[in-house]
Each structure stands twice: as structure tokens, then as C-alpha cells.
C-alpha positions in Angstrom: 178.0 -10.6 -130.6 177.4 -10.9 -126.9 175.4 -8.1 -125.5 175.7 -6.3 -122.1 172.3 -8.1 -121.2 173.6 -11.6 -121.9 177.2 -11.0 -120.7 176.5 -11.9 -117.1 174.3 -14.7 -117.8 176.9 -16.6 -119.6 179.5 -16.0 -116.8 177.1 -17.3 -114.1 176.2 -20.4 -116.3 180.0 -21.0 -116.8 180.7 -20.7 -113.1 177.6 -22.7 -111.7 177.3 -25.5 -114.2 174.7 -27.8 -113.6 175.3 -28.0 -109.7 171.9 -26.2 -108.6 170.0 -28.7 -110.5 169.2 -30.2 -113.9 166.9 -27.3 -115.0 168.1 -24.4 -113.1 170.3 -23.1 -116.0 168.4 -24.9 -118.7 167.4 -21.7 -120.7 168.2 -18.0 -120.5 166.1 -15.6 -118.9 163.4 -14.2 -121.1 162.9 -17.7 -123.0 159.8 -19.6 -122.5 158.3 -23.0 -123.1 155.3 -24.2 -125.0 153.2 -24.2 -121.9 154.1 -20.6 -120.9 154.0 -19.2 -124.6 150.3 -19.3 -124.2 150.4 -16.9 -121.3 152.2 -14.0 -123.1 150.6 -10.9 -122.9 149.4 -9.6 -126.4 150.7 -6.3 -127.7 147.5 -4.8 -127.2 146.4 -6.3 -123.8 146.4 -4.5 -120.6 149.1 -5.5 -118.2 147.5 -5.8 -114.7 150.0 -5.1 -112.1 150.1 -5.7 -108.4 152.0 -4.1 -105.4 153.6 -6.8 -103.2 154.3 -4.9 -100.0 153.4 -1.0 -99.8 156.9 0.0 -98.6 158.6 3.3 -98.5 160.6 2.3 -101.7 157.5 1.4 -103.5 156.0 4.8 -102.7 159.2 6.8 -103.2 160.7 4.9 -106.3 158.3 2.7 -108.1 155.1 4.8 -108.3 156.2 7.9 -110.2 157.8 6.1 -112.9 154.9 3.7 -113.4 152.5 6.7 -113.1 154.4 8.4 -116.1 154.9 5.2 -118.1 151.7 3.1 -117.7 149.1 5.1 -120.0 151.2 4.9 -123.0 152.5 1.2 -122.3 149.0 0.1 -121.4 149.8 -1.1 -117.8 147.5 -0.6 -114.7 148.0 -0.9 -111.2 145.1 -3.2 -109.9 146.0 -4.9 -106.7 147.9 -4.5 -103.4 148.9 -7.2 -100.6 150.2 -6.3 -97.4 150.4 -8.0 -94.1 149.8 -4.9 -92.2 146.3 -3.4 -92.3 147.6 0.2 -91.9 149.8 -0.1 -95.0 146.7 -1.9 -97.1 144.5 1.4 -96.3 147.4 3.9 -96.8 148.5 2.1 -100.0 145.2 2.0 -101.5 144.6 5.6 -100.9 147.9 6.6 -102.3 147.8 4.5 -105.4 144.1 5.5 -106.2 145.0 9.1 -105.8 148.4 8.9 -107.7 147.4 6.6 -110.5 143.7 7.4 -110.8 142.9 3.7 -110.1 140.7 1.6 -107.8 143.3 -0.8 -106.2 141.8 -3.9 -104.7 143.6 -4.9 -101.5 144.6 -8.3 -100.3 145.8 -9.5 -96.9 148.4 -11.6 -98.2 150.0 -13.0 -101.3 148.0 -16.2 -101.4 144.8 -14.3 -101.7 146.4 -12.0 -104.3 147.4 -14.7 -106.6 144.5 -16.8 -106.1 142.3 -13.7 -107.5 144.0 -14.0 -110.7 144.1 -10.5 -111.2 147.7 -9.7 -111.9 150.1 -10.4 -114.7 153.1 -8.7 -113.0 154.0 -7.5 -109.6 156.5 -5.0 -107.9 158.1 -6.7 -104.9 159.7 -4.2 -102.2 159.1 -6.3 -99.1 161.7 -7.2 -96.2 165.1 -8.2 -97.6 164.9 -11.9 -96.6 161.5 -12.2 -98.3 162.6 -11.1 -101.8 163.6 -14.4 -103.1 160.6 -16.1 -101.5 158.2 -13.7 -102.8 159.7 -13.8 -106.1 159.2 -17.6 -106.1 155.7 -17.3 -105.0 155.0 -14.9 -108.0 156.6 -16.6 -110.8 154.8 -20.0 -109.8 151.6 -17.8 -110.1 152.4 -17.1 -113.5 153.6 -13.4 -112.9 156.8 -11.3 -114.3 158.2 -9.4 -111.4 160.3 -6.2 -110.6 162.1 -7.5 -107.4 164.1 -5.3 -105.3 167.7 -6.2 -104.1 169.0 -7.8 -102.4 167.6 -11.0 -104.1 168.6 -13.3 -101.4 170.2 -13.3 -97.9 170.9 -17.1 -97.8 172.4 -19.5 -100.3 169.2 -21.7 -99.9 167.0 -18.9 -100.7 169.3 -17.9 -103.5 169.4 -21.5 -105.2 165.7 -21.8 -104.8 164.8 -18.7 -106.5 167.1 -19.0 -109.4 165.6 -22.3 -110.1 162.1 -21.3 -110.0 162.7 -18.2 -112.3 164.6 -20.4 -114.9 161.8 -23.0 -115.0 159.0 -20.5 -115.1 160.6 -18.4 -118.1 158.9 -15.5 -116.6 160.4 -11.8 -116.7 162.4 -10.8 -113.5 164.0 -7.4 -113.3 166.3 -7.0 -110.1 166.0 -3.6 -108.7 169.9 -3.0 -109.5 169.1 0.3 -111.3 172.9 1.1 -112.1 172.6 -1.4 -115.0 170.1 1.2 -116.7 172.5 3.9 -116.3 174.1 5.7 -119.4 177.5 6.3 -117.4 177.6 2.6 -116.5 177.0 1.4 -120.0 179.9 3.8 -121.0 182.2 2.4 -118.4 181.2 -1.1 -119.2 182.0 -0.8 -122.9 185.3 0.9 -122.3 186.4 -1.6 -120.0 185.3 -4.5 -122.2 186.8 -3.1 -125.4 190.1 -3.7 -123.7 191.1 0.0 -123.8 190.9 0.1 -119.8 193.2 -2.8 -119.6 193.0 -5.4 -116.7 191.4 -4.2 -113.6 193.9 -4.3 -110.9 191.6 -2.9 -108.0 188.2 -1.4 -107.1 187.5 0.9 -104.3 183.9 1.3 -103.1 182.5 3.5 -100.5 179.0 4.1 -99.1 178.8 6.5 -96.3 176.0 8.4 -94.5 175.4 10.2 -91.0 171.8 9.6 -90.6 170.6 8.4 -87.1 167.2 7.6 -88.4 168.4 5.6 -91.3 166.1 2.3 -91.2 164.5 3.6 -88.1 161.0 3.9 -87.7 160.2 4.7 -84.1 157.0 6.4 -84.5 155.5 3.4 -86.5 157.0 1.0 -83.9 155.0 2.4 -81.1 151.8 2.1 -83.1 152.2 -1.5 -84.4 150.4 -4.3 -82.7 150.7 -7.9 -83.3 146.9 -8.1 -84.0 147.5 -5.5 -86.8 149.8 -8.0 -89.0 150.1 -11.6 -89.7 153.4 -12.3 -87.8 153.6 -16.0 -88.6 153.5 -15.3 -92.4 155.8 -12.3 -92.2 158.5 -14.7 -90.9 158.2 -17.1 -93.7 161.2 -19.6 -93.5 162.8 -17.6 -90.5 162.7 -19.3 -87.0 159.5 -18.5 -85.2 160.2 -15.9 -82.7 157.8 -13.5 -80.3 156.3 -10.6 -82.1 158.6 -7.6 -82.2 157.6 -4.8 -84.0 161.1 -3.5 -84.7 161.9 -6.7 -86.6 158.9 -5.9 -88.7 159.5 -2.2 -89.4 163.2 -1.9 -88.7 164.2 -5.3 -90.2 167.4 -3.8 -92.0 168.8 -3.5 -88.6 168.3 -7.0 -87.6 170.0 -10.4 -88.8 168.4 -12.9 -90.0 166.0 -10.5 -91.7 168.6 -8.4 -93.5 172.3 -8.3 -93.7 172.2 -4.3 -93.4 174.9 -2.7 -95.2 175.9 -5.7 -97.4 172.3 -6.4 -98.7 171.1 -2.9 -98.9 174.1 -0.7 -100.2 176.9 -3.1 -101.3 174.8 -5.3 -103.4 174.4 -2.2 -106.0 177.8 -1.6 -106.0 179.5 -5.1 -106.1 176.8 -6.0 -108.8 178.9 -3.6 -111.0 182.2 -5.6 -110.3 180.4 -8.7 -111.8 178.9 -7.0 -114.8 182.1 -5.0 -115.9 184.4 -7.8 -115.2 182.3 -10.8 -116.0 183.2 -12.7 -112.9 180.2 -14.2 -111.1 181.4 -14.2 -107.6 184.5 -13.6 -105.3 187.1 -16.1 -104.8 187.3 -15.1 -101.1 186.1 -12.5 -98.6 187.1 -11.2 -95.3 185.4 -8.6 -93.3 185.6 -6.5 -90.1 183.3 -4.0 -88.4 180.8 -3.4 -85.7 178.4 -1.4 -84.0 180.5 1.7 -83.0 178.0 4.7 -83.2 174.4 3.8 -82.8 173.7 1.7 -79.7 170.0 1.2 -80.3 169.7 -2.5 -80.0 170.5 -3.4 -83.6 172.4 -6.5 -84.5 173.6 -5.2 -87.9 176.9 -3.2 -88.1 176.8 0.4 -88.5 180.4 0.3 -90.0 181.8 -2.3 -92.3 184.8 -2.9 -94.2 184.8 -5.8 -96.7 187.8 -7.0 -98.8 187.3 -9.3 -101.8 189.5 -11.2 -104.0 188.1 -11.6 -107.7 189.7 -13.8 -110.4 189.4 -17.1 -112.2 189.1 -19.8 -109.5 191.8 -22.1 -111.3 194.2 -19.4 -111.7 195.1 -17.5 -108.3 198.1 -15.6 -110.3 195.8 -13.3 -111.9 192.8 -11.1 -110.5 192.1 -8.2 -108.6 191.1 -6.9 -105.0 187.8 -5.0 -104.2 187.6 -3.0 -101.1 184.1 -1.9 -99.9 183.9 0.4 -96.9 180.5 1.8 -95.3 179.9 3.9 -92.2 176.5 5.5 -90.6 178.5 7.7 -88.7 180.1 10.3 -90.8 179.3 11.1 -94.4 182.4 12.2 -95.5 183.3 10.6 -98.9 179.7 9.8 -99.8 179.4 7.2 -102.4 182.5 6.2 -104.4 182.9 3.6 -107.1 186.7 3.8 -108.4 188.0 1.3 -110.8 191.9 1.1 -111.5 194.1 -0.2 -114.1 197.8 0.3 -114.7 197.1 2.9 -117.0 194.6 5.1 -114.8 191.2 5.1 -113.2 187.5 5.1 -113.9 185.7 7.4 -111.4 181.9 6.7 -111.4 181.5 9.5 -108.8 182.6 12.2 -111.2 181.9 10.2 -114.3 185.3 10.3 -115.7 188.1 8.3 -117.1 191.6 9.5 -116.3 195.4 8.7 -116.4 195.3 9.3 -112.6 198.1 6.9 -111.2 198.8 5.4 -114.6 202.4 4.3 -115.4 204.3 7.5 -116.4 207.5 7.6 -118.5 210.1 8.2 -115.8 208.9 5.0 -113.8 208.4 3.0 -116.9 211.6 3.6 -118.5 213.7 2.7 -115.5 212.4 -0.8 -116.1 212.5 -0.7 -119.6 208.9 -0.3 -120.3 206.7 2.4 -122.1 204.5 4.7 -120.2 200.9 3.6 -119.9 198.3 6.5 -119.5 194.6 6.3 -120.4 193.0 9.3 -122.1 190.7 11.8 -120.4 187.1 11.1 -121.1 183.8 12.2 -119.7 181.1 9.5 -119.3 177.5 10.1 -120.1 175.1 10.0 -117.4 174.2 11.3 -113.8 175.7 10.5 -110.6 173.8 8.0 -108.1 172.9 9.7 -104.8 172.9 8.0 -101.5 170.6 10.1 -99.7 167.5 8.9 -97.9 165.2 10.0 -100.6 166.5 8.7 -103.9 163.2 8.2 -105.7 163.6 10.4 -108.3 166.8 9.3 -109.7 166.7 8.7 -113.5 168.5 5.3 -113.3 165.4 3.9 -111.4 162.9 5.5 -113.9 164.9 3.8 -116.8 165.0 0.5 -115.2 161.4 0.4 -114.6 160.9 1.3 -118.2 163.4 -1.4 -119.3 161.2 -4.0 -117.2 157.9 -2.9 -118.5 159.3 -3.0 -122.2 160.5 -6.6 -121.5 157.2 -7.6 -119.9 155.9 -7.0 -123.4 158.7 -8.3 -125.6 159.8 -11.0 -123.3 163.4 -9.9 -123.8 166.2 -10.1 -121.3 166.1 -7.3 -118.9 169.1 -5.2 -117.9 169.3 -6.8 -114.5 168.3 -10.5 -115.0 167.7 -13.2 -112.3 171.5 -14.3 -112.7 172.6 -10.6 -111.8 170.7 -11.0 -108.6 172.1 -14.5 -107.9 175.5 -13.2 -108.4 175.2 -10.0 -106.1 173.6 -12.2 -103.3 176.6 -14.5 -103.4 178.8 -11.5 -102.6 176.5 -10.1 -100.1 176.1 -13.7 -98.3 179.8 -14.2 -98.4 180.3 -10.8 -96.9 177.7 -11.3 -94.1 179.4 -14.7 -93.3 182.9 -13.1 -93.0 181.7 -10.3 -90.9 179.7 -12.8 -88.5 182.2 -15.6 -88.1 185.4 -13.6 -88.4 186.7 -16.0 -91.0 188.0 -16.0 -94.4 185.0 -17.0 -96.5 185.2 -18.8 -99.9 182.7 -20.1 -102.4 182.2 -23.7 -103.4 181.3 -23.3 -107.3 180.6 -27.0 -107.6 177.9 -27.1 -104.9 177.0 -23.4 -105.2 177.8 -22.8 -101.5 179.2 -20.1 -99.2 181.7 -21.8 -96.8 183.1 -20.2 -93.7 185.8 -22.3 -92.1 185.1 -25.1 -94.7 181.5 -25.4 -93.7 178.4 -23.9 -95.2 177.3 -20.8 -93.6 174.0 -20.8 -91.7 172.2 -18.4 -89.6 
């Protein structure tokens, strides 16, 4: 029987084939070679964990669950790597106080991994660094909890998939919806066939937060001498030091795609999960900087329309519409799945016959009514507020990762899930920036805008 954890893996493998390289899809995540077998952590061994990037996300969302779970599961936070001296000092003080530990700090990841101190790491650095930092970690023999988006370019996306598959390490992508009871229930209902074919998905993520992704006070204090700017840029073009691009990177391409990578990646991941489709067939997008004229280069308002379905059968499929704005919070977050018989509302956690085919309309065409039953899904609503660190989905997701580090089983959000959501976010960013209809070359695993690979 195909499990919810393995479903997306098979879908990605079927789509990508061997185009990425001979070993990229050679074995499922969580399996390991004879070489890596000797490195498996014993049931009674303490798992030594490091923090790669002491970010707001790590402070708000990772530390609490880890604190609650670490003692019983014999995990310990032992190290912290951060390029900024202030974050190293603040991070050590915070982690030592919260966890009762004595965390050793490192100026960069090279120093961290050379120390041989860690078996696993949390990665919550700048968006464009996630893939590259994950590659560093697995090559150093570490399992990772890697925040989304996994990658912002296909070059980085292909490289991280290949590295993780070859390493056999456990990588959990921070797409916490995959550890939510209501999402499991929705997945089961859809895949049981009771929902019927998906005909449309509407996704929404709206906030009215001028300070979202802004750090003005920190920007004033940050000096180039405080950080390693060259290491920060990694494989992005060398440009003069800019504290905003270091601290407010989500506002600036190519350090982040902004809305697609930060928010849409969560919701589009559920589309891949529920449908079994690993990427869109095509994407168009429109938007702009309409409200917050603060020098940002990423949109504050964006609408993306996706076409999903079998690549070789354009007669079947469905449309996905994603909308997001920073200027008005009405609507909040929405995830609405429609079939001919009704809808699944993951905002209210309900299955209903809303919009379903009723007797009057059906009989006029010689058909029968098609109405879904009314069912309440288990689980809690996902919040989109600025401080979402306490949500139970993230707790469950970190627990699942820690369990899989022990068992070597595939986690809820394996590397293939991150690879797929990254294809969708890269396609969305390409469509917005070029104004073109964007497609995906499954043979070469490349995002195409105007028939050419999208490059920044």
C-alpha cells in the first residue's frame, strides 16, 4: 500500500525520470548505503544538534518544540553557526537559557562541520541559502530540518536533490502542513475517490503588515565588519554590502522570491500532495509593488494562475489560483478545493456540498445530482500572523523529523516535496518577472520562460 509519505516520492520520480543525473533518484529518501549505514545513530546515543542561522524563525518556531521533545528523545543542542557576531552572541544566550545547554558558537558552517560536533542541524537561513546549506550539511554527514522554500533556482534545486539522494540523510522540509491532522484527513478523502476529480483550487494569503519582513532598527546597526558578506552571498553575484539585503532579504530578488517562496510554497505543496502531481504544466502571473514603496524589488501584491494535469493529456486537469497582498488582510488565508460535488475548505476544516451539482441542473442534462456529504475535518486552522511559532503543526513536524532521525524512516515532507514546491515557486517567480507564460521541461528538469531557461 502506498503511504502518504511515499506518494509524492513516486510522483516526482515518475515525472523526472533520470534527467537530473544517474543517481539523483537512485533510492528513496531515508534509505542508505553500506557506507552511511555505519553512521546511523544508535537508539541510546545522544543526537547532537546544531543551529545553522539563529533566525527569528528558529527562535519562535524551532526552539520551543525542541525544548519539549529533546529530553525524552535524547537530543541536545550543542552548536550554533551564524555569520553575524551579534546573532552568535544573542543566539548562544537564548539557547543556553531556554535549553539549559552550553552551546558552542562558530563563525561559519565550515568551522561548524570541521568540528565534528553535530549529527543534525536546523537550517533557517536566507531563502536563497537553504538548498546550498542543506548540501553542505548532508555532505558533512548531517540530517537536516530545512526551512522552505527549499530552492529559488532550478540549478540549486537539482543540486540539492542530487546531494540528498546520494547521501541517504534524513531531510525534513519545513512544510508543516504535512504534519497536520486536517490535511491528512483531506488527503485521505481526496485519494479515496469520494471527492471526485479536483476541478479548481483557490489559495489566498493576505496580510496588512507594513513591517512584515522589515528590520529597520537592525539595519541601522549592522556594519559590514560585523558579518562575512562574501560568505553570505554564496553563489549570488558579488555586489556591495547592503544591510537590507542581509536582514530584509525577503524583499529583494535574487535573495528571495518573496511571496511565492515564503507563502505560496506552503499552499502549493498541498496541491502536489493531494493530487500526486509533482509540478504545474504552466504558470502565468501578474502583480506589483502597489502599497509599500520602500525600495523593495519583490511584489507586495501577486496573483498566480497554474494549470495542473498530466503533461501528455491536456484534456484533463484543473486550475489553481493563488492570490496574496500586503495591503489589506481581508480574507486572511484560504485553501479551497473544488470538485463537481462540492468543496473542501481548509480554512474552516469542512467538507461540504457547496457548489455541487444539484438535482435541477443535473436532470436537465439527463444526469444525477452529485453532492458531497457534510464532514468536519480533524485538526486546527493554520494562522498567517507574524508570530506563528506556537502552531501545533510545527510541533508535530519537528517531532516527526526527530523520530525519523532515530528510525531512518521517510519524514512527512521529504526532499522530493521540497523539490516539487520549488519548481512551482520558481515558475511563479519567472512568470511574474518576465510577463510570459512559463512551462516546465520535465526531461531536462528546467523552468522555461519564452522557451528559454529562466535565469536571474
